[in-house]
KEBALO-665177 format. One record per residue (C-alpha): residue number from 0; x, y, z; residue in three letters. Coordinates in steps of 0.1 Angstrom, whole numbers. Last residue first. Layout:
% residues N
REC:NUM:X:Y:Z:Ala
...
***
This chain:
% residues 276
REC:275:249:-237:-1089:Glu
REC:274:225:-266:-1081:Tyr
REC:273:216:-288:-1110:Arg
REC:272:233:-318:-1094:Leu
REC:271:213:-312:-1062:Ala
REC:270:180:-310:-1081:Glu
REC:269:187:-344:-1096:Ile
REC:268:199:-359:-1064:Pro
REC:267:169:-347:-1043:Asp
REC:266:182:-335:-1010:Leu
REC:265:167:-353:-980:Lys
REC:264:200:-367:-966:Ser
REC:263:216:-332:-965:Ala
REC:262:187:-317:-946:Lys
REC:261:188:-346:-921:Asn
REC:260:225:-341:-916:Ala
REC:259:220:-304:-911:Pro
REC:258:193:-309:-885:Leu
REC:257:209:-339:-867:Val
REC:256:243:-321:-863:Gly
REC:255:232:-303:-831:Phe
REC:254:226:-336:-813:Ile
REC:253:256:-354:-827:Met
REC:252:280:-325:-821:Gly
REC:251:267:-321:-786:Val
REC:250:272:-358:-780:Ser
REC:249:308:-356:-791:Ala
REC:248:316:-328:-767:Ser
REC:247:298:-347:-739:Val
REC:246:319:-378:-745:Ala
REC:245:350:-357:-744:Leu
REC:244:340:-342:-711:Ser
REC:243:332:-377:-697:Phe
REC:242:366:-389:-708:Leu
REC:241:383:-360:-690:Ala
REC:240:361:-365:-659:Val
REC:239:370:-402:-658:Pro
REC:238:408:-393:-662:Ile
REC:237:407:-368:-633:Ser
REC:236:428:-337:-641:Val
REC:235:454:-329:-614:Gly
REC:234:461:-310:-583:Val
REC:233:479:-325:-553:Glu
REC:232:484:-306:-520:Ile
REC:231:513:-319:-498:Gly
REC:230:524:-285:-485:Ala
REC:229:502:-256:-493:Ile
REC:228:518:-224:-507:Leu
REC:227:546:-237:-529:Gly
REC:226:525:-267:-539:Gln
REC:225:498:-242:-549:Leu
REC:224:519:-227:-577:Leu
REC:223:530:-261:-591:Ile
REC:222:494:-274:-590:Gly
REC:221:481:-243:-607:Ala
REC:220:506:-247:-636:Ile
REC:219:495:-284:-640:Ala
REC:218:458:-273:-639:Thr
REC:217:464:-247:-666:Leu
REC:216:481:-273:-688:Gly
REC:215:453:-299:-683:Thr
REC:214:426:-272:-690:Ala
REC:213:444:-262:-722:Ile
REC:212:445:-298:-734:Thr
REC:211:409:-304:-724:Leu
REC:210:398:-274:-744:Gly
REC:209:417:-286:-775:Ile
REC:208:403:-321:-771:Val
REC:207:368:-308:-767:Gly
REC:206:371:-286:-798:Gly
REC:205:382:-316:-818:Leu
REC:204:352:-336:-804:Leu
REC:203:330:-308:-816:Thr
REC:202:342:-310:-852:Leu
REC:201:345:-348:-851:Ile
REC:200:308:-350:-840:Met
REC:199:297:-327:-868:Ser
REC:198:316:-348:-894:Glu
REC:197:302:-380:-880:Ile
REC:196:266:-366:-882:Leu
REC:195:273:-354:-917:Phe
REC:194:285:-389:-929:Gln
REC:193:257:-407:-910:Ile
REC:192:230:-388:-927:Leu
REC:191:246:-391:-962:Ile
REC:190:249:-429:-958:Asn
REC:189:213:-432:-943:Ala
REC:188:199:-414:-974:Arg
REC:187:216:-439:-996:Thr
REC:186:247:-434:-1017:Ala
REC:185:243:-450:-1051:Gly
REC:184:264:-430:-1076:Leu
REC:183:235:-405:-1081:Ala
REC:182:234:-401:-1043:Lys
REC:181:271:-392:-1042:Arg
REC:180:267:-368:-1071:Leu
REC:179:238:-350:-1054:Gly
REC:178:258:-347:-1022:Ile
REC:177:287:-333:-1040:Glu
REC:176:264:-309:-1059:Arg
REC:175:250:-297:-1025:Thr
REC:174:284:-292:-1009:Arg
REC:173:282:-255:-1003:Glu
REC:172:246:-257:-990:Thr
REC:171:255:-287:-967:Val
REC:170:286:-269:-954:Ser
REC:169:265:-238:-946:Val
REC:168:241:-260:-926:Leu
REC:167:272:-276:-909:Met
REC:166:285:-242:-899:Ile
REC:165:251:-233:-885:Asn
REC:164:249:-265:-865:Met
REC:163:284:-260:-851:Val
REC:162:274:-225:-840:Gly
REC:161:242:-238:-823:Thr
REC:160:263:-264:-805:Gly
REC:159:287:-238:-792:Gly
REC:158:258:-216:-780:Val
REC:157:242:-246:-763:Phe
REC:156:274:-258:-749:Leu
REC:155:282:-224:-735:Ser
REC:154:247:-221:-720:Ile
REC:153:252:-254:-703:Gly
REC:152:287:-245:-690:Ala
REC:151:273:-212:-676:Ile
REC:150:245:-231:-658:Ala
REC:149:270:-257:-645:Ser
REC:148:293:-229:-632:Ile
REC:147:264:-213:-614:Ile
REC:146:253:-246:-599:Thr
REC:145:288:-254:-589:Thr
REC:144:291:-220:-572:Ile
REC:143:259:-226:-553:Phe
REC:142:271:-261:-542:Gly
REC:141:304:-246:-532:Phe
REC:140:286:-221:-510:Leu
REC:139:264:-248:-495:Gln
REC:138:294:-269:-487:Gln
REC:137:311:-240:-471:Val
REC:136:280:-234:-450:Glu
REC:135:280:-271:-440:Gln
REC:134:316:-269:-430:Phe
REC:133:309:-238:-408:Ala
REC:132:280:-257:-392:Ala
REC:131:303:-287:-385:Thr
REC:130:330:-264:-372:Ala
REC:129:306:-250:-346:Asp
REC:128:319:-217:-332:Ala
REC:127:306:-211:-297:Val
REC:126:310:-179:-278:Gln
REC:125:324:-171:-244:Tyr
REC:124:317:-136:-230:Glu
REC:123:280:-141:-237:Gly
REC:122:269:-140:-200:Gln
REC:121:292:-119:-179:Gln
REC:120:324:-135:-167:Leu
REC:119:329:-154:-134:Gly
REC:118:355:-176:-151:Ala
REC:117:337:-208:-140:Ile
REC:116:303:-194:-150:Glu
REC:115:315:-183:-184:Thr
REC:114:331:-216:-190:Leu
REC:113:299:-234:-180:Lys
REC:112:278:-213:-204:Arg
REC:111:302:-217:-233:Ala
REC:110:303:-255:-227:Leu
REC:109:265:-257:-225:Glu
REC:108:262:-237:-258:Pro
REC:107:285:-262:-275:Gly
REC:106:271:-294:-260:Val
REC:105:235:-290:-274:Thr
REC:104:243:-280:-310:Pro
REC:103:273:-304:-310:Thr
REC:102:253:-335:-299:Leu
REC:101:247:-346:-335:Ser
REC:100:285:-347:-340:Thr
REC:99:287:-377:-317:Asp
REC:98:323:-382:-305:Asn
REC:97:325:-346:-294:Val
REC:96:356:-324:-299:Arg
REC:95:365:-293:-279:Phe
REC:94:389:-266:-291:Val
REC:93:396:-237:-267:Ile
REC:92:400:-201:-279:Asp
REC:91:418:-169:-273:Ser
REC:90:439:-179:-243:Ile
REC:89:449:-147:-225:Glu
REC:88:474:-124:-241:Asp
REC:87:511:-131:-235:Met
REC:86:531:-116:-207:Asn
REC:85:557:-144:-213:Phe
REC:84:554:-158:-178:Asn
REC:83:516:-153:-180:Asn
REC:82:514:-174:-212:Ala
REC:81:534:-202:-195:Leu
REC:80:511:-201:-165:Ser
REC:79:481:-203:-187:Ile
REC:78:495:-233:-206:Asn
REC:77:503:-250:-173:Thr
REC:76:467:-246:-162:Thr
REC:75:456:-259:-196:Ile
REC:74:477:-290:-193:Pro
REC:73:503:-289:-222:Leu
REC:72:499:-303:-257:Gly
REC:71:525:-309:-285:Gly
REC:70:519:-311:-322:Ile
REC:69:540:-322:-351:Gly
REC:68:561:-311:-381:Phe
REC:67:529:-302:-399:Thr
REC:66:514:-319:-429:Lys
REC:65:480:-304:-421:Ala
REC:64:462:-338:-426:Thr
REC:63:488:-358:-407:Lys
REC:62:488:-333:-378:Ala
REC:61:450:-333:-377:Glu
REC:60:449:-371:-376:Asp
REC:59:467:-371:-343:Ser
REC:58:478:-402:-324:Thr
REC:57:490:-398:-289:Tyr
REC:56:522:-398:-269:Val
REC:55:526:-396:-232:Gly
REC:54:543:-382:-201:Ile
REC:53:570:-361:-218:Val
REC:52:587:-340:-192:Arg
REC:51:587:-302:-197:Tyr
REC:50:616:-278:-194:Ser
REC:49:611:-240:-198:Phe
REC:48:631:-218:-222:Gly
REC:47:603:-214:-247:Gly
REC:46:596:-251:-247:Val
REC:45:626:-274:-238:Asp
REC:44:622:-312:-239:Ile
REC:43:626:-338:-212:Val
REC:42:622:-375:-220:Gln
REC:41:599:-395:-197:Asn
REC:40:581:-411:-228:Val
REC:39:598:-403:-261:Ala
REC:38:614:-437:-265:Glu
REC:37:580:-454:-265:Gln
REC:36:566:-431:-292:Ala
REC:35:595:-437:-315:Ser
REC:34:626:-421:-330:Gly
REC:33:631:-394:-303:Phe
REC:32:625:-361:-319:Leu
REC:31:608:-369:-353:Ser
REC:30:590:-400:-339:Asn
REC:29:576:-380:-310:Ala
REC:28:565:-352:-333:Leu
REC:27:546:-376:-356:Glu
REC:26:531:-395:-326:Gln
REC:25:516:-364:-310:Asp
REC:24:533:-352:-279:Leu
REC:23:519:-347:-245:Leu
REC:22:536:-324:-220:Ile
REC:21:544:-321:-183:Val
REC:20:555:-292:-162:Ser
REC:19:527:-297:-137:Ala
REC:18:503:-268:-128:Val
REC:17:499:-289:-96:Asp
REC:16:461:-290:-99:Lys
REC:15:461:-296:-137:Tyr
REC:14:486:-324:-134:Asp
REC:13:467:-338:-104:Gln
REC:12:435:-342:-124:Ala
REC:11:452:-365:-149:Ile
REC:10:468:-358:-183:Phe
REC:9:472:-387:-207:Ser
REC:8:495:-417:-202:Arg
REC:7:526:-433:-216:Gly
REC:6:526:-447:-252:Ala
REC:5:499:-450:-279:Val
REC:4:473:-427:-263:Ile
REC:3:444:-424:-286:Glu
REC:2:429:-393:-303:Asn
REC:1:393:-397:-312:Lys
REC:0:383:-397:-348:Met
***
């Protein structure tokens, strides 16, 4: 989003030519220092022992995102003069923003070439770092990490489901006489099937609840630790994600409980009652 002047004016060519002692403030900093953007205009502030007159105030999304105290900007010629007065290093980087990000691959190299030409430096002295490309690389990295985590989660669910299935198969064997007695008293195959499916789902759902509780606790601890490092960050467990995880846990129990439940429902009541 383009920064907009909300009070006063922006820099003009004469400011750069005269190395003017003027400054632009972002709205957050202007409000903090003078109460409002309008009150900030024509005020004089001290920066490193030098006085600068506020000529304008602009909106700044970056300042809001970073949760900083505020941002001020000087004409580049004034900035260079200030750096020279303090024997500071030369300006290390310049940030440009284009309204149409699709133009970045074209505009970036052209800016580097033009700056190199103006400064009389050898070709390649100025380099372009495209934030969009960097962001895409980060997205690809997170996508890869997500794929790996998803694969690990899938394997974990399969292993866990197999364990539940084995437990239920053992349970069917140990409860053979109970199943035979229930069938002798009128329980249908569907009754037995549903009973063991529900038991399997409860088992995995209980595991899901325990896992979700641990995850919520760890997330809360991480949130407390991160707030001390990054101002304004909020960490928490999403309710839809939590409900989805519980639904997946129950589904795993139902899927892997089919074999034991089917085995239990097919037991012959007479043979089951004779089982020792």
